[in-house]
C-alpha positions, 0 to 999 in steps of 0.5 A: 491489509490484515487477513486471516485464512482458515483451513479446516482439516482432520479436526484442526483449523489452521489459521494463516495470518496475512499482514503488510508482508504477504498476499494470498491467492487461491488455486486448485492446489490450495493457497499460494503466498507471495511477498508484497511490493512494500515489504521487498522495497523496504530492503532498499537502503534508506540513506543517511537522512533516515539514519540521522532521523532514527538516531534523533528519535530513538528506536521506540519513538521512531517506530511509533511515529511510523505506526502513526504515519501508517494509520494516517495514510490508511485513513486518507487512502480509504477516504479518497477511495470513498470520494472517488467511488461515491463522488462526495465525502463529509468531514464527519464520515467514518472511515476504516483504519488499518485495523478495520475499525471505523472512526472519524477523520482528524482535521489533518486527514480530512485536509489531505483529502481536500488537497487531493480534490484540488489536484483532481480538479487541476488535471481536469477531473480524470476518469478513474480506471482502477481504484485500490486494485490488487495486482500480481506478478506471476512472472517475478513472484510478488503482489501489491495494491495499486492506488489508482490508474487515471486517464489523464489527457489520453494517457493511463497514469498509475498513481501512488498516493503519499501523505509523507513529506518526502518521496524516497527511492523505495517509493519509486521502486514500488510504482515500477513493480506495480506497473509490471504486475498491472501490465501482466494483468492486461492493464495499459500503463503509459506513465507513473507518478507519485501524488503527495497530498497535504504537502504544505511545503508548497505555498500556493497548492498543498499537493505535489505530483512527481512523475516517476521513471520506470526502474524495474531492474533496480526493483529486481535487484532489491528483490534478490536482497529480500530473497537472501534475507528471507529464504524459506520464510512463509506467513505465520500459521497456527493450528487450533482445535475446532472445539474446546471441551472440559469435563464437568 
């Protein structure tokens, strides 16, 4: 999610940059910005396992690993979206990465989509009720993008797609927060789940579906921590002149 909002006033253009941390919504008074679900849940303690991994990799290498994993996840999400909406996906199709640049999928990324299609077949080709939809909780002041809502055996299941090998508590809180925002927008949600694709730990099927319990109260506790650490923060803004001139 890389968005730039341009506002022109008194000969100056103000550019507000939105990234993975902020969502912007326009109203009668202008623009209103709220934090993202993933930014808030990032304040949940990551545990000893993460600390050991970070110590083993080192800060710079760990950051690069996270960036690469994020790029991979973005490509897989966009490819799955294309498959759902268009009904087919070719290995040489070009897909947009997190910077909006189109490229072909790697074999690993393509195989993640293959395993998604295997899960999709295994649950009876469910109807997609929502795909990559932005939802906002006006009650609690945050927003996020849900991956999918599928109708499975008569129930509306909100599903978060992951390409990671593990499901962390912060992931579980994300779907709880997204459920609250979805319900506020009139969407019916019966259950929550996380679908891991390209999950090679399973020997017979390389996907894993985990049902998640709703835990909004814990998300709200983490949001209090986020608020304490980010009091008064806002998206980065810069002012630029509408025109640049030089005297000849």
